[in-house]
C-alpha positions in Angstrom: 71.4 -139.9 -1.1 71.1 -143.4 0.4 72.4 -146.5 -1.3 68.8 -147.6 -2.3 68.1 -144.2 -3.8 71.2 -144.3 -6.0 70.4 -147.9 -7.0 66.8 -147.0 -7.8 67.8 -144.1 -10.0 70.2 -146.4 -11.9 67.3 -148.8 -12.6 65.0 -146.1 -13.8 67.6 -144.6 -16.1 68.5 -148.0 -17.6 72.1 -147.7 -16.5 71.6 -151.2 -15.0 69.8 -153.0 -17.8 69.5 -156.0 -15.5 69.5 -155.2 -11.8 69.5 -158.8 -10.7 72.2 -160.4 -13.0 71.1 -164.0 -12.9 68.2 -163.2 -15.2 68.7 -162.0 -18.7 65.2 -160.6 -19.2 63.8 -157.4 -17.9 60.4 -156.2 -16.6 60.0 -154.3 -19.9 60.4 -157.5 -21.9 57.9 -159.2 -19.8 55.3 -156.5 -20.0 55.6 -156.1 -23.8 55.5 -159.9 -24.2 52.4 -160.3 -22.0 50.5 -157.5 -23.8 51.1 -159.1 -27.1 49.7 -162.4 -25.8 46.8 -160.6 -24.0 45.7 -158.9 -27.2 45.8 -162.1 -29.2 43.7 -163.9 -26.5 41.2 -161.0 -26.4 40.9 -160.9 -30.2 40.4 -164.6 -30.3 37.8 -164.5 -27.5 39.9 -166.5 -25.1 40.4 -163.9 -22.4 37.7 -162.6 -20.2 39.7 -161.3 -17.3 39.4 -157.7 -16.1 42.0 -155.1 -17.2 43.6 -154.9 -13.8 47.1 -155.8 -12.7 48.8 -156.6 -9.3 52.6 -156.5 -9.5 54.1 -158.3 -6.6 57.6 -157.1 -5.8 57.2 -154.2 -8.3 60.5 -152.5 -7.6 60.7 -149.1 -9.3 57.5 -149.9 -11.3 58.7 -150.7 -14.9 56.2 -153.5 -15.5 53.2 -151.5 -14.1 54.2 -148.4 -16.1 53.8 -150.2 -19.4 50.6 -151.8 -18.4 49.2 -148.5 -17.1 50.0 -146.9 -20.5 47.9 -149.7 -22.1 44.7 -149.0 -20.1 45.3 -151.4 -17.2 44.4 -150.3 -13.7 47.5 -151.3 -11.7 48.6 -151.8 -8.1 52.3 -152.3 -7.3 53.5 -153.8 -4.0 57.1 -153.9 -2.7 58.7 -154.1 0.7 61.3 -151.4 -0.2 60.0 -147.9 0.6 62.6 -146.2 -1.7 61.5 -148.3 -4.7 57.9 -147.5 -3.9 58.5 -143.8 -3.7 60.5 -143.8 -7.0 57.7 -145.9 -8.7 55.1 -143.4 -7.6 57.1 -140.5 -9.0 57.5 -142.3 -12.4 53.9 -143.4 -12.7 51.4 -141.4 -10.5 48.4 -143.1 -12.1 49.4 -146.4 -10.5 48.7 -147.3 -6.9 51.8 -148.3 -5.1 51.9 -149.9 -1.6 54.9 -150.6 0.7 54.1 -154.1 2.0 55.6 -157.6 2.5 54.0 -159.7 -0.3 54.1 -162.8 1.9 52.2 -161.2 4.8 50.2 -158.2 3.6 48.8 -159.1 0.2 45.3 -158.9 1.5 45.7 -155.1 1.5 45.7 -155.3 -2.4 42.0 -156.1 -2.4 40.0 -158.1 -4.9 41.3 -160.5 -7.6 43.1 -159.1 -10.6 43.1 -159.9 -14.3 46.9 -160.1 -14.2 49.3 -161.0 -11.3 52.9 -160.5 -12.1 56.3 -161.2 -10.5 59.3 -159.9 -12.5 63.0 -159.4 -11.9 63.4 -162.7 -10.1 60.8 -162.2 -7.4 59.8 -165.8 -7.7 63.4 -167.1 -7.1 64.0 -164.6 -4.3 61.5 -166.5 -2.1 62.6 -169.9 -0.6 59.1 -171.1 0.0 57.8 -171.0 -3.6 54.6 -172.9 -2.9 53.6 -170.3 -0.3 54.3 -167.5 -2.8 52.4 -169.2 -5.6 49.3 -169.8 -3.3 49.4 -166.1 -2.5 49.6 -165.1 -6.2 47.1 -167.6 -7.3 44.6 -166.4 -4.8 44.7 -162.9 -6.4 44.1 -164.2 -10.0 40.6 -163.8 -11.3 38.9 -166.6 -13.3 40.3 -166.3 -16.9 43.1 -164.1 -15.6 46.9 -164.5 -15.9 49.9 -165.2 -13.7 53.1 -163.9 -15.2 56.6 -164.5 -13.7 60.2 -165.1 -14.6 62.2 -168.1 -13.5 65.9 -168.9 -13.1 67.0 -172.4 -14.1 69.9 -174.4 -12.6 72.0 -173.5 -15.6 71.2 -169.9 -15.1 72.6 -170.1 -11.5 75.7 -172.0 -12.7 76.3 -169.7 -15.7 76.2 -166.5 -13.7 78.7 -167.6 -11.1 81.5 -165.1 -11.7 82.9 -161.7 -11.0 82.2 -158.8 -13.4 83.4 -155.2 -13.6 81.7 -152.3 -15.4 83.9 -149.2 -15.7 82.7 -146.0 -17.5 83.6 -142.4 -17.0 80.4 -141.8 -15.0 79.8 -145.2 -13.6 81.7 -148.1 -11.9 80.3 -151.4 -10.6 81.8 -154.6 -9.2 79.4 -157.5 -9.3 79.9 -160.9 -7.8 77.6 -163.9 -8.2 78.1 -167.0 -6.0 76.0 -170.2 -6.2 76.0 -172.9 -3.5 75.0 -176.2 -5.1 74.7 -177.9 -1.7 72.0 -175.6 -0.5 70.7 -174.7 -4.0 70.9 -171.0 -3.3 72.9 -168.1 -4.6 73.7 -164.5 -3.8 74.5 -161.5 -5.9 76.5 -158.6 -4.5 76.8 -155.3 -6.2 79.0 -152.4 -5.2 79.4 -149.3 -7.3 79.7 -145.6 -7.8 77.8 -143.2 -10.1 78.6 -139.6 -10.9 76.0 -137.2 -9.6 75.5 -133.4 -10.3 78.5 -131.2 -9.3 80.8 -134.2 -9.7 79.6 -135.8 -6.5 79.8 -139.6 -6.6 77.0 -141.7 -5.1 77.7 -145.2 -3.8 75.3 -148.1 -3.8 75.7 -151.5 -2.1 73.1 -154.2 -2.9 72.7 -157.9 -2.0 70.1 -160.1 -3.6 69.5 -163.7 -2.5 68.0 -166.3 -4.9 66.9 -169.9 -4.6 66.8 -172.7 -7.2 63.3 -174.2 -7.8 62.6 -177.2 -9.9 60.8 -176.3 -13.1 58.8 -179.6 -13.3 57.5 -179.2 -9.8 56.4 -175.7 -10.4 54.7 -176.6 -13.7 52.8 -179.5 -12.2 51.8 -177.4 -9.2 50.2 -174.8 -11.5 48.4 -177.3 -13.7 47.0 -179.1 -10.7 45.4 -175.7 -9.7 43.7 -175.2 -13.0 46.2 -173.2 -15.0 47.1 -173.4 -18.6 50.9 -173.1 -18.5 53.0 -171.6 -21.2 56.8 -171.3 -20.8 59.3 -169.5 -23.0 63.1 -169.1 -22.8 64.2 -165.6 -21.8 66.0 -165.0 -25.0 62.9 -165.2 -27.2 61.8 -161.9 -28.7 58.4 -161.4 -27.1 56.8 -160.3 -30.3 57.5 -163.8 -31.6 55.8 -165.7 -28.8 53.0 -166.8 -31.1 55.6 -169.0 -32.9 56.0 -171.2 -29.8 53.6 -173.8 -28.4 52.4 -174.5 -24.9 55.2 -176.9 -24.2 58.0 -174.4 -24.8 59.9 -172.8 -27.6 59.9 -175.6 -30.2 57.1 -176.3 -32.7 57.3 -179.9 -31.6 55.6 -181.2 -28.5 58.7 -183.1 -27.5 60.2 -180.5 -25.3 61.6 -182.2 -22.2 62.6 -180.9 -18.8 66.2 -181.4 -19.9 65.7 -179.1 -22.8 64.2 -176.5 -20.5 67.1 -176.8 -18.1 69.5 -175.9 -20.9 68.1 -172.3 -20.8 69.4 -169.8 -18.2 66.0 -168.4 -17.6 62.3 -168.8 -18.4 59.1 -166.8 -18.7 56.0 -168.4 -17.3 52.7 -167.2 -18.8 49.8 -169.0 -17.1 46.0 -168.6 -17.5 43.5 -169.6 -14.9 40.9 -171.7 -16.7 
């Protein structure tokens, strides 16, 4: 098996609860949280978007699998052919496309009720304005844009070396953040036991870039989005307890408060 195949299997099995270590949340958290918010908006008459989803940088398809199970028609797009193949095996009802989301998004077709980017897709692209324009162009009126976001504290906190060692699995993980260029890199090397005591090796590198929360927030609001932002540690079932400004019941949440979190969830509706 190739390195990508071994790595994809680990993500599908949950051996790697977080394949990109700078973010504490997972695609599953994001999907369940979004669905809870979606249902409340539908019940309250606030959402009129179609039950369709475009997942940009879908990976092995964990986000789309949950939405497909909840009656959404989903399209997943990722540049990695191994991930696309694994996603198709896991969820044959979903349409998966191997494509570069910065160049080939037109292949996804008409606007969608939900456009999502999970597992640090947003921070993996240096030109975040270009990425947002591509994503915004696919959101239907009344639809939602959902993505996770790494704060500066998240980059600084995860700058370390970790080792996971179990009888059937070993992984060395190194995270490095360069404050001068405001970018980081995660390197994973590991081995997992396969059938017949054969060990498969995987080597993965993931680049990430720091983006300013305030600039992203203002950019989305200027384009007609209602922006809700939550810290990554909030249980998604409890999202209703938090207001549009963040996680406090007060409206006095400041950018400094937000930067104290390691990661955020953006949940934005196109008004």
